Z-matrix of the N, CA and C atoms (Angstrom, degrees):
N
C 1 1.474
C 2 1.515 1 110.13
N 3 1.317 2 117.76 1 46.07
C 4 1.432 3 121.10 2 -174.61
C 5 1.549 4 112.80 3 -81.54
N 6 1.328 5 118.43 4 -57.73
C 7 1.457 6 119.36 5 -176.54
C 8 1.526 7 112.80 6 -76.93
N 9 1.301 8 117.80 7 -28.19
C 10 1.468 9 121.59 8 178.96
C 11 1.524 10 109.86 9 -110.80
N 12 1.340 11 116.45 10 52.43
C 13 1.451 12 122.13 11 -176.37
C 14 1.528 13 111.92 12 -51.84
N 15 1.305 14 117.95 13 -38.31
C 16 1.454 15 120.92 14 -176.10
C 17 1.525 16 112.81 15 -88.46
N 18 1.314 17 117.40 16 -11.20
C 19 1.457 18 120.86 17 -175.89
C 20 1.519 19 110.41 18 -67.87
N 21 1.338 20 115.81 19 132.98
C 22 1.468 21 119.62 20 175.32
C 23 1.520 22 106.39 21 -101.02
N 24 1.323 23 115.47 22 103.62
C 25 1.469 24 119.73 23 -174.86
C 26 1.510 25 112.30 24 -64.27
N 27 1.328 26 117.18 25 -29.36
C 28 1.475 27 118.89 26 177.62
C 29 1.538 28 110.48 27 -67.79
N 30 1.322 29 116.29 28 -38.40
C 31 1.463 30 119.57 29 177.54
C 32 1.522 31 110.94 30 -69.98
N 33 1.330 32 116.08 31 -38.39
C 34 1.480 33 118.88 32 179.75
C 35 1.528 34 110.11 33 -61.10
N 36 1.355 35 115.92 34 -42.60
C 37 1.474 36 119.01 35 179.63
C 38 1.526 37 111.67 36 -85.66
N 39 1.344 38 117.50 37 -2.82
C 40 1.460 39 122.40 38 178.87
C 41 1.533 40 112.69 39 57.95
N 42 1.325 41 115.01 40 44.75
C 43 1.467 42 120.64 41 -179.57
C 44 1.530 43 109.94 42 -130.41
N 45 1.304 44 114.82 43 164.90
C 46 1.459 45 121.31 44 178.47
C 47 1.551 46 107.63 45 -79.60
N 48 1.326 47 117.24 46 152.00
C 49 1.462 48 119.26 47 173.53
C 50 1.546 49 111.94 48 -63.51
N 51 1.325 50 118.19 49 -14.57
C 52 1.465 51 122.50 50 178.65
C 53 1.539 52 111.63 51 -93.03
N 54 1.305 53 118.02 52 5.34
C 55 1.476 54 120.98 53 -176.21
C 56 1.513 55 111.99 54 -62.08
N 57 1.340 56 114.35 55 139.76
C 58 1.454 57 121.03 56 178.13
C 59 1.553 58 109.38 57 -72.93
N 60 1.343 59 117.78 58 156.66
C 61 1.445 60 120.64 59 179.00
C 62 1.548 61 114.22 60 -54.43
N 63 1.354 62 115.91 61 -36.68
C 64 1.476 63 118.97 62 178.08
C 65 1.530 64 110.58 63 -62.25
N 66 1.313 65 116.31 64 -40.18
C 67 1.471 66 120.84 65 179.98
C 68 1.509 67 110.84 66 -64.84
N 69 1.354 68 116.15 67 -43.57
C 70 1.452 69 121.12 68 176.87
C 71 1.522 70 110.02 69 -55.09
N 72 1.313 71 116.59 70 -48.95
C 73 1.460 72 121.79 71 -178.20
C 74 1.542 73 111.59 72 -63.82
N 75 1.344 74 117.87 73 -45.95
C 76 1.445 75 123.04 74 -177.57
C 77 1.546 76 110.78 75 -63.54
N 78 1.322 77 116.65 76 -45.66
C 79 1.479 78 120.88 77 -178.15
C 80 1.542 79 109.27 78 -68.48
N 81 1.305 80 116.50 79 -39.03
C 82 1.465 81 119.39 80 178.81
C 83 1.527 82 109.78 81 -59.73
N 84 1.344 83 117.05 82 -48.59
C 85 1.469 84 119.64 83 -178.28
C 86 1.533 85 111.47 84 -59.89
N 87 1.312 86 116.72 85 -40.20
C 88 1.463 87 121.24 86 179.07
C 89 1.537 88 110.96 87 -63.88
N 90 1.323 89 116.67 88 -50.18
C 91 1.484 90 120.78 89 -179.97
C 92 1.514 91 112.57 90 -68.36
N 93 1.342 92 116.26 91 -35.55
C 94 1.455 93 119.20 92 178.60
C 95 1.537 94 111.13 93 -62.27
N 96 1.316 95 116.64 94 -39.63
C 97 1.460 96 120.17 95 176.73
C 98 1.526 97 111.30 96 -62.94
N 99 1.335 98 115.28 97 -40.87
C 100 1.458 99 120.34 98 -177.69
C 101 1.550 100 110.63 99 -67.89
N 102 1.332 101 117.41 100 -42.44
C 103 1.462 102 119.18 101 -172.91
C 104 1.539 103 114.60 102 -100.65
N 105 1.331 104 117.77 103 3.56
C 106 1.476 105 120.00 104 -179.60
C 107 1.518 106 108.20 105 -58.60
N 108 1.329 107 116.99 106 136.01
C 109 1.460 108 121.07 107 -178.75
C 110 1.532 109 114.75 108 -56.56
N 111 1.340 110 117.73 109 -23.96
C 112 1.461 111 121.03 110 179.32
C 113 1.535 112 112.80 111 -78.65
N 114 1.334 113 116.10 112 -11.31
C 115 1.470 114 120.86 113 178.04
C 116 1.530 115 106.63 114 -77.72
N 117 1.302 116 117.46 115 111.18
C 118 1.469 117 120.90 116 -174.52
C 119 1.523 118 113.43 117 -71.02
N 120 1.312 119 117.43 118 -25.72
C 121 1.489 120 121.22 119 -178.42
C 122 1.532 121 113.15 120 -84.04
N 123 1.322 122 116.49 121 -48.16
C 124 1.463 123 119.15 122 -173.21
C 125 1.532 124 114.39 123 -124.80
N 126 1.341 125 117.56 124 13.21
C 127 1.452 126 121.41 125 -178.39
C 128 1.531 127 111.64 126 -63.68
N 129 1.324 128 115.09 127 140.53
C 130 1.447 129 120.75 128 178.85
C 131 1.558 130 106.74 129 -151.37
N 132 1.304 131 116.11 130 104.44
C 133 1.469 132 121.66 131 -173.30
C 134 1.538 133 111.99 132 -60.78
N 135 1.317 134 116.99 133 -44.86
C 136 1.484 135 119.34 134 -179.45
C 137 1.541 136 110.33 135 -62.16
N 138 1.310 137 116.47 136 -45.76
C 139 1.457 138 119.69 137 -179.76
C 140 1.530 139 111.73 138 -65.97
N 141 1.319 140 115.92 139 -35.26
C 142 1.476 141 121.13 140 176.32
C 143 1.526 142 110.67 141 -63.17
N 144 1.348 143 116.68 142 -41.68
C 145 1.464 144 119.05 143 178.52
C 146 1.544 145 110.93 144 -64.33
N 147 1.308 146 116.13 145 -41.65
C 148 1.487 147 120.39 146 178.43
C 149 1.526 148 109.35 147 -62.18
N 150 1.315 149 116.95 148 -42.71
C 151 1.481 150 120.88 149 177.72
C 152 1.521 151 110.90 150 -57.82
N 153 1.333 152 115.57 151 -47.00
C 154 1.452 153 120.55 152 179.81
C 155 1.534 154 111.48 153 -61.03
N 156 1.342 155 116.82 154 -44.83
C 157 1.459 156 120.30 155 178.52
C 158 1.520 157 109.93 156 -60.47
N 159 1.332 158 116.30 157 -44.80
C 160 1.472 159 119.88 158 -179.44
C 161 1.526 160 110.73 159 -63.34
N 162 1.293 161 116.22 160 -44.46
C 163 1.465 162 120.76 161 -178.36
C 164 1.534 163 110.93 162 -65.69
N 165 1.316 164 116.77 163 -41.46
C 166 1.459 165 121.28 164 179.88
C 167 1.545 166 110.34 165 -57.75
N 168 1.332 167 115.96 166 -42.19
C 169 1.464 168 120.48 167 -179.53
C 170 1.523 169 111.38 168 -76.17
N 171 1.290 170 117.64 169 -48.13
C 172 1.483 171 121.13 170 -172.98
C 173 1.519 172 113.80 171 -75.89
N 174 1.316 173 117.42 172 -19.33
C 175 1.471 174 118.53 173 179.74
C 176 1.536 175 112.30 174 -89.29
N 177 1.301 176 117.72 175 -11.16
C 178 1.471 177 122.01 176 177.75
C 179 1.540 178 107.25 177 -100.40
N 180 1.326 179 117.37 178 115.94
C 181 1.507 180 119.64 179 -176.17
C 182 1.509 181 114.17 180 -53.80
N 183 1.314 182 119.01 181 -40.82
C 184 1.483 183 120.71 182 -177.85
C 185 1.538 184 110.87 183 -70.53
N 186 1.329 185 115.80 184 -45.27
C 187 1.482 186 118.91 185 178.57
C 188 1.522 187 110.30 186 -64.65
N 189 1.324 188 116.90 187 -38.72
C 190 1.479 189 121.10 188 -179.99
C 191 1.526 190 110.33 189 -64.60
N 192 1.301 191 117.36 190 -39.32
C 193 1.473 192 120.62 191 178.72
C 194 1.509 193 111.21 192 -63.88
N 195 1.350 194 117.07 193 -42.73
C 196 1.472 195 120.22 194 177.08
C 197 1.534 196 110.48 195 -65.98
N 198 1.329 197 115.66 196 -42.67
C 199 1.471 198 120.02 197 178.75
C 200 1.535 199 110.50 198 -61.82
N 201 1.315 200 117.14 199 -41.85
C 202 1.461 201 121.26 200 -178.40
C 203 1.522 202 112.32 201 -60.57
N 204 1.304 203 117.19 202 -34.39
C 205 1.478 204 120.47 203 177.94
C 206 1.506 205 109.39 204 -63.94
N 207 1.331 206 116.96 205 -48.39
C 208 1.461 207 121.96 206 179.36
C 209 1.513 208 111.04 207 -65.60
N 210 1.338 209 116.32 208 -45.10
C 211 1.468 210 122.10 209 -178.94
C 212 1.515 211 110.72 210 -59.63
N 213 1.322 212 117.90 211 -43.65
C 214 1.465 213 122.08 212 179.23
C 215 1.523 214 110.95 213 -63.19
N 216 1.322 215 117.39 214 -42.77
C 217 1.458 216 119.51 215 177.88
C 218 1.502 217 112.08 216 -62.61
N 219 1.352 218 117.91 217 -41.75
C 220 1.440 219 121.01 218 179.34
C 221 1.530 220 111.51 219 -63.55
N 222 1.350 221 115.79 220 -42.02
C 223 1.468 222 118.86 221 179.26
C 224 1.506 223 110.74 222 -65.87
N 225 1.330 224 117.69 223 -40.19
C 226 1.462 225 121.11 224 178.61
C 227 1.516 226 110.50 225 -64.32
N 228 1.331 227 117.20 226 -39.27
C 229 1.470 228 120.73 227 178.14
C 230 1.504 229 110.44 228 -64.29
N 231 1.351 230 117.34 229 -43.89
C 232 1.494 231 120.02 230 177.24
C 233 1.507 232 110.84 231 -57.56
N 234 1.326 233 117.94 232 -47.55
C 235 1.456 234 120.35 233 -177.74
C 236 1.523 235 111.75 234 -70.49
N 237 1.350 236 116.23 235 -32.10
C 238 1.480 237 118.26 236 176.08
C 239 1.500 238 110.44 237 -62.15
N 240 1.338 239 116.39 238 -43.21
C 241 1.467 240 118.68 239 178.70
C 242 1.514 241 111.71 240 -62.70
N 243 1.320 242 117.11 241 -42.77
C 244 1.478 243 119.94 242 179.10
C 245 1.508 244 110.44 243 -64.06
N 246 1.344 245 117.00 244 -44.80
C 247 1.464 246 120.40 245 -177.98
C 248 1.526 247 111.10 246 -66.26
N 249 1.324 248 117.57 247 -45.44
C 250 1.464 249 119.29 248 -177.74
C 251 1.528 250 109.86 249 -67.25
N 252 1.324 251 116.49 250 -35.87
C 253 1.474 252 119.34 251 177.45
C 254 1.510 253 111.39 252 -63.73
N 255 1.323 254 116.90 253 -39.26
C 256 1.446 255 120.48 254 179.98
C 257 1.509 256 111.76 255 -67.63
N 258 1.355 257 115.83 256 -33.16
C 259 1.457 258 118.91 257 -177.13
C 260 1.536 259 111.65 258 -83.66
N 261 1.317 260 116.90 259 -46.60
C 262 1.461 261 118.99 260 -165.88
C 263 1.531 262 114.18 261 -101.80
N 264 1.284 263 117.15 262 -62.08
C 265 1.452 264 120.71 263 -166.10
C 266 1.504 265 114.54 264 -87.53
N 267 1.308 266 118.78 265 -6.78
C 268 1.466 267 119.34 266 -178.15
C 269 1.502 268 112.17 267 -96.84
N 270 1.299 269 116.88 268 42.75
C 271 1.469 270 121.25 269 174.19
C 272 1.527 271 104.88 270 -84.29
N 273 1.338 272 115.79 271 93.36
C 274 1.445 273 120.81 272 -174.18
C 275 1.500 274 113.56 273 -63.11
N 276 1.346 275 118.59 274 -36.66
C 277 1.433 276 122.05 275 178.93
C 278 1.527 277 110.42 276 -63.48
N 279 1.337 278 116.49 277 -43.41
C 280 1.450 279 120.26 278 -179.87
C 281 1.514 280 110.16 279 -65.12
N 282 1.309 281 117.99 280 -43.27
C 283 1.485 282 121.06 281 -179.86
C 284 1.533 283 109.76 282 -64.79
N 285 1.307 284 118.15 283 -38.57
C 286 1.456 285 120.28 284 176.51
C 287 1.513 286 111.38 285 -61.91
N 288 1.328 287 114.38 286 -40.58
C 289 1.475 288 119.11 287 179.03
C 290 1.534 289 110.94 288 -66.43
N 291 1.301 290 118.57 289 -37.14
C 292 1.484 291 121.86 290 177.94
C 293 1.514 292 109.40 291 -64.66
N 294 1.335 293 116.12 292 -43.82
C 295 1.484 294 119.07 293 178.36
C 296 1.502 295 111.00 294 -58.76
N 297 1.324 296 116.56 295 -45.00
C 298 1.455 297 119.27 296 -179.64
C 299 1.550 298 110.35 297 -66.41
N 300 1.310 299 117.91 298 -37.29
C 301 1.452 300 120.34 299 177.62
C 302 1.516 301 110.67 300 -63.58
N 303 1.320 302 118.56 301 -45.79
C 304 1.460 303 122.42 302 177.98
C 305 1.538 304 109.43 303 -59.49
N 306 1.334 305 116.96 304 -45.68
C 307 1.452 306 119.60 305 178.21
C 308 1.503 307 111.74 306 -61.83
N 309 1.334 308 116.48 307 -38.66
C 310 1.466 309 120.09 308 -179.30
C 311 1.542 310 110.36 309 -66.19
N 312 1.323 311 118.06 310 -40.48
C 313 1.476 312 121.84 311 178.25
C 314 1.527 313 109.09 312 -63.34
N 315 1.367 314 117.43 313 -46.31
C 316 1.469 315 121.01 314 179.94
C 317 1.523 316 111.12 315 -66.64
N 318 1.320 317 117.60 316 -35.19
C 319 1.467 318 122.70 317 178.39
C 320 1.545 319 108.51 318 -62.85
N 321 1.332 320 114.62 319 -48.42
C 322 1.478 321 119.21 320 -178.11
C 323 1.530 322 108.45 321 -62.75
N 324 1.315 323 117.07 322 -43.32
C 325 1.479 324 119.39 323 179.05
C 326 1.516 325 110.31 324 -60.21
N 327 1.321 326 117.91 325 -44.44
C 328 1.486 327 123.11 326 179.97
C 329 1.527 328 109.86 327 -58.60
N 330 1.335 329 117.65 328 -43.56
C 331 1.462 330 121.24 329 -176.96
C 332 1.523 331 111.18 330 -70.51
N 333 1.316 332 117.26 331 -36.73
C 334 1.455 333 120.34 332 -174.54
C 335 1.534 334 112.83 333 -87.77
N 336 1.315 335 117.62 334 -28.82
C 337 1.466 336 121.53 335 -174.82
C 338 1.556 337 109.98 336 -127.70
N 339 1.309 338 117.96 337 73.93
C 340 1.457 339 121.22 338 -176.00
C 341 1.526 340 111.56 339 -62.21
N 342 1.327 341 118.34 340 -34.33
C 343 1.450 342 120.60 341 -179.72
C 344 1.523 343 113.08 342 -76.88
N 345 1.321 344 117.08 343 -24.71
C 346 1.467 345 121.52 344 -178.00
C 347 1.548 346 108.02 345 -137.28
N 348 1.346 347 116.97 346 72.15
C 349 1.477 348 119.70 347 -171.65
C 350 1.537 349 116.06 348 -82.30
N 351 1.328 350 117.57 349 -5.18
C 352 1.449 351 119.25 350 -174.39
C 353 1.509 352 114.78 351 -91.16
N 354 1.321 353 115.36 352 157.65
C 355 1.459 354 123.20 353 174.21
C 356 1.499 355 107.76 354 -131.27
N 357 1.311 356 115.70 355 145.38
C 358 1.479 357 120.41 356 177.06
C 359 1.534 358 108.81 357 -80.73
N 360 1.328 359 116.81 358 162.07
C 361 1.455 360 119.12 359 172.83
C 362 1.546 361 112.19 360 -58.09
N 363 1.305 362 117.86 361 -31.95
C 364 1.481 363 121.65 362 176.95
C 365 1.525 364 110.16 363 -64.96
N 366 1.354 365 116.53 364 -42.68
C 367 1.482 366 120.77 365 175.92
C 368 1.522 367 110.91 366 -60.52
N 369 1.343 368 116.28 367 -43.57
C 370 1.449 369 120.54 368 179.98
C 371 1.531 370 110.54 369 -63.58
N 372 1.324 371 116.14 370 -38.36
C 373 1.453 372 121.32 371 177.97
C 374 1.530 373 109.76 372 -57.45
N 375 1.343 374 115.94 373 -48.43
C 376 1.453 375 120.94 374 -178.47
C 377 1.548 376 111.41 375 -66.02
N 378 1.340 377 115.48 376 -42.90
C 379 1.472 378 119.75 377 -174.33
C 380 1.514 379 112.87 378 -74.76
N 381 1.318 380 118.18 379 -30.83
C 382 1.478 381 119.60 380 -177.67
C 383 1.527 382 112.71 381 -96.95
N 384 1.335 383 115.70 382 -17.02
C 385 1.495 384 118.19 383 -178.79
C 386 1.480 385 113.41 384 79.96
N 387 1.345 386 118.04 385 11.31
C 388 1.486 387 121.60 386 179.47
C 389 1.534 388 108.11 387 -111.17
N 390 1.300 389 114.73 388 142.04
C 391 1.462 390 121.08 389 179.47
C 392 1.557 391 109.38 390 -64.78
N 393 1.323 392 115.42 391 148.40
C 394 1.457 393 119.89 392 -179.91
C 395 1.529 394 112.25 393 -54.65
N 396 1.317 395 116.78 394 -39.65
C 397 1.459 396 119.81 395 179.73
C 398 1.521 397 111.73 396 -59.96
N 399 1.331 398 115.97 397 -33.84
C 400 1.475 399 121.02 398 -179.24
C 401 1.541 400 110.47 399 -81.11
N 402 1.329 401 116.37 400 -17.84
C 403 1.452 402 119.10 401 178.43
C 404 1.524 403 112.78 402 -90.68
N 405 1.328 404 117.62 403 -10.98
C 406 1.460 405 119.90 404 -175.13
C 407 1.530 406 112.09 405 -59.61
N 408 1.334 407 116.36 406 -46.76
C 409 1.462 408 119.00 407 178.91
C 410 1.545 409 111.27 408 -62.66
N 411 1.321 410 115.27 409 -43.34
C 412 1.478 411 119.98 410 179.36
C 413 1.518 412 111.02 411 -59.29
N 414 1.333 413 115.90 412 -46.34
C 415 1.460 414 118.70 413 -179.26
C 416 1.522 415 110.67 414 -66.63
N 417 1.319 416 116.50 415 -41.12
C 418 1.504 417 119.21 416 177.94
C 419 1.530 418 108.66 417 -58.22
N 420 1.309 419 118.19 418 -46.60
C 421 1.470 420 121.15 419 -178.05
C 422 1.528 421 109.81 420 -60.92
N 423 1.318 422 117.23 421 -48.55
C 424 1.480 423 121.31 422 -176.98
C 425 1.515 424 110.79 423 -63.58
N 426 1.324 425 118.18 424 -37.10
C 427 1.466 426 120.60 425 176.88
C 428 1.522 427 110.75 426 -67.68
N 429 1.339 428 117.69 427 -44.53
C 430 1.445 429 121.87 428 -178.69
C 431 1.552 430 111.27 429 -63.46
N 432 1.322 431 117.39 430 -35.49
C 433 1.460 432 121.65 431 178.64
C 434 1.512 433 111.07 432 -80.51
N 435 1.318 434 117.76 433 -4.14
C 436 1.447 435 124.31 434 -179.01
C 437 1.524 436 112.08 435 65.46
N 438 1.304 437 117.13 436 29.53
C 439 1.456 438 122.09 437 174.11
C 440 1.532 439 109.64 438 -86.41
N 441 1.345 440 115.89 439 -20.62
C 442 1.454 441 122.91 440 -178.43
C 443 1.525 442 107.72 441 -139.44
N 444 1.314 443 117.13 442 146.29
C 445 1.491 444 121.42 443 174.69
C 446 1.525 445 106.74 444 -123.95
N 447 1.326 446 114.16 445 160.97
C 448 1.458 447 121.85 446 173.90
C 449 1.516 448 107.69 447 -107.12
N 450 1.337 449 115.89 448 132.58
C 451 1.446 450 120.20 449 176.51
C 452 1.544 451 107.30 450 -80.54
N 453 1.324 452 115.20 451 -179.57
C 454 1.470 453 119.18 452 179.79
C 455 1.539 454 111.92 453 -59.03
N 456 1.318 455 117.26 454 -36.14
C 457 1.430 456 121.43 455 -178.29
C 458 1.525 457 112.78 456 -88.40
N 459 1.350 458 117.92 457 18.54
C 460 1.447 459 124.25 458 178.75
C 461 1.533 460 113.95 459 69.57
N 462 1.333 461 115.22 460 15.73
C 463 1.479 462 118.60 461 176.55
C 464 1.529 463 107.73 462 -78.47
N 465 1.308 464 115.71 463 141.48
C 466 1.462 465 121.94 464 -179.32
C 467 1.530 466 109.33 465 -94.87
N 468 1.342 467 115.13 466 135.44
C 469 1.460 468 122.18 467 179.37
C 470 1.522 469 110.20 468 -133.08
N 471 1.298 470 116.82 469 142.30
C 472 1.453 471 120.07 470 177.00
C 473 1.528 472 108.86 471 -75.46
N 474 1.315 473 116.51 472 147.58
C 475 1.490 474 122.26 473 178.09
C 476 1.527 475 107.77 474 -104.59
N 477 1.329 476 113.38 475 175.21
C 478 1.485 477 119.09 476 176.60
C 479 1.506 478 109.83 477 -60.54
N 480 1.342 479 117.04 478 -43.46
C 481 1.490 480 119.05 479 177.12
C 482 1.495 481 111.49 480 -60.26
N 483 1.339 482 117.88 481 -38.01
C 484 1.445 483 121.72 482 178.63
C 485 1.534 484 111.57 483 -65.22
N 486 1.329 485 116.14 484 -40.19
C 487 1.469 486 119.88 485 178.08
C 488 1.529 487 109.80 486 -64.21
N 489 1.312 488 117.41 487 -44.78
C 490 1.464 489 120.49 488 179.28
C 491 1.523 490 112.56 489 -64.24
N 492 1.331 491 116.53 490 -39.39
C 493 1.455 492 120.06 491 177.28
C 494 1.523 493 111.68 492 -65.36
N 495 1.321 494 115.61 493 -43.60
C 496 1.459 495 120.35 494 177.67
C 497 1.530 496 110.81 495 -60.71
N 498 1.330 497 116.49 496 -47.38
C 499 1.483 498 119.95 497 -179.59
C 500 1.523 499 111.31 498 -61.20
N 501 1.326 500 116.34 499 -37.63
C 502 1.474 501 119.93 500 -179.68
C 503 1.536 502 111.78 501 -70.43
N 504 1.308 503 116.71 502 -24.74
C 505 1.478 504 120.28 503 -176.77
C 506 1.511 505 112.71 504 -113.66
N 507 1.330 506 119.05 505 9.31
C 508 1.454 507 122.74 506 -174.69
C 509 1.530 508 112.89 507 -60.86
N 510 1.296 509 116.71 508 -46.16
C 511 1.464 510 120.54 509 -177.25
C 512 1.532 511 112.09 510 -60.64
N 513 1.316 512 116.10 511 -42.33
C 514 1.454 513 119.77 512 179.79
C 515 1.513 514 111.00 513 -64.78
N 516 1.337 515 116.98 514 -39.07
C 517 1.462 516 120.96 515 179.30
C 518 1.521 517 111.58 516 -67.69
N 519 1.330 518 116.77 517 -42.25
C 520 1.452 519 119.97 518 178.00
C 521 1.521 520 110.88 519 -63.19
N 522 1.324 521 116.82 520 -41.55
C 523 1.478 522 120.28 521 178.79
C 524 1.504 523 111.01 522 -64.86
N 525 1.339 524 118.00 523 -38.53
C 526 1.450 525 121.17 524 179.90
C 527 1.527 526 110.58 525 -64.24
N 528 1.340 527 116.43 526 -42.40
C 529 1.497 528 119.64 527 -178.08
C 530 1.512 529 111.11 528 -71.87
N 531 1.305 530 118.09 529 -38.43
C 532 1.456 531 120.17 530 -176.63
C 533 1.533 532 112.94 531 -81.55
N 534 1.292 533 117.02 532 -25.39
C 535 1.452 534 120.69 533 -175.26
C 536 1.510 535 110.71 534 91.65
N 537 1.320 536 118.03 535 162.14
C 538 1.468 537 121.43 536 -173.47
C 539 1.541 538 114.16 537 -62.62
N 540 1.314 539 116.36 538 -38.64
C 541 1.470 540 118.94 539 -176.66
C 542 1.520 541 113.71 540 -72.58
N 543 1.326 542 117.29 541 -33.67
C 544 1.434 543 122.94 542 -174.30
C 545 1.540 544 113.06 543 -88.95
N 546 1.332 545 116.87 544 -15.97
C 547 1.435 546 120.24 545 -177.33
C 548 1.514 547 112.15 546 -61.27
N 549 1.314 548 117.65 547 -34.30
C 550 1.463 549 120.95 548 -178.95
C 551 1.532 550 109.92 549 -68.90
N 552 1.363 551 118.68 550 -27.64
C 553 1.433 552 121.95 551 -178.47
C 554 1.524 553 112.06 552 -83.33
N 555 1.346 554 117.63 553 -14.64
C 556 1.471 555 120.86 554 -177.98
C 557 1.527 556 110.15 555 -66.38
N 558 1.323 557 117.41 556 143.35
C 559 1.458 558 119.51 557 -179.74
C 560 1.520 559 109.90 558 -68.60
N 561 1.305 560 116.42 559 143.12
C 562 1.451 561 122.22 560 179.25
C 563 1.524 562 110.14 561 -68.98
N 564 1.295 563 117.55 562 142.14
C 565 1.460 564 123.22 563 -178.72
C 566 1.525 565 108.15 564 -90.40
N 567 1.284 566 117.33 565 131.07
C 568 1.469 567 121.51 566 179.89
C 569 1.507 568 107.90 567 -94.36
N 570 1.311 569 115.99 568 128.55
C 571 1.477 570 121.25 569 179.83
C 572 1.529 571 109.06 570 -70.70
N 573 1.327 572 115.15 571 142.58
C 574 1.471 573 118.25 572 179.82
C 575 1.476 574 111.71 573 -104.35
């Protein structure tokens, strides 16, 4: 599996990893007829080459055994990423809070430094207490939503949409940071 490291030969042949050798052979013949370059209706040379590569590996018991070891590891890695993401990093409330915190920092910077309203990702790392690697998704999201823009020097600046979004969600963010008991004691924000 050197040149097609990412190719899933079982998917290419549309068979289960538990398929018997006879099934591998039968399905290959069917798909090879369909994708053979001489077939004027459904021929596909690239797909035909992939089919041949898959068949060459899966029809040889030794090569298939070696491929199965790698294939199993790749599948386990895929599922590990999905499982760990579901457990650890997909805390949507926490991510929402981080976004609002980044917007609040950029909002404050914009209000206090009109001539120099941008902050670098390193500045955000220091001000929010989150590592840059953990802020990358947050920054990507805010840029895609057009709540934040990047200047030529890669400085991040809040946009008008970002200000409006922050103002619409400010109370929820303040309550989240202060906790339920202290939110009532927080001073009311006056709209400008």
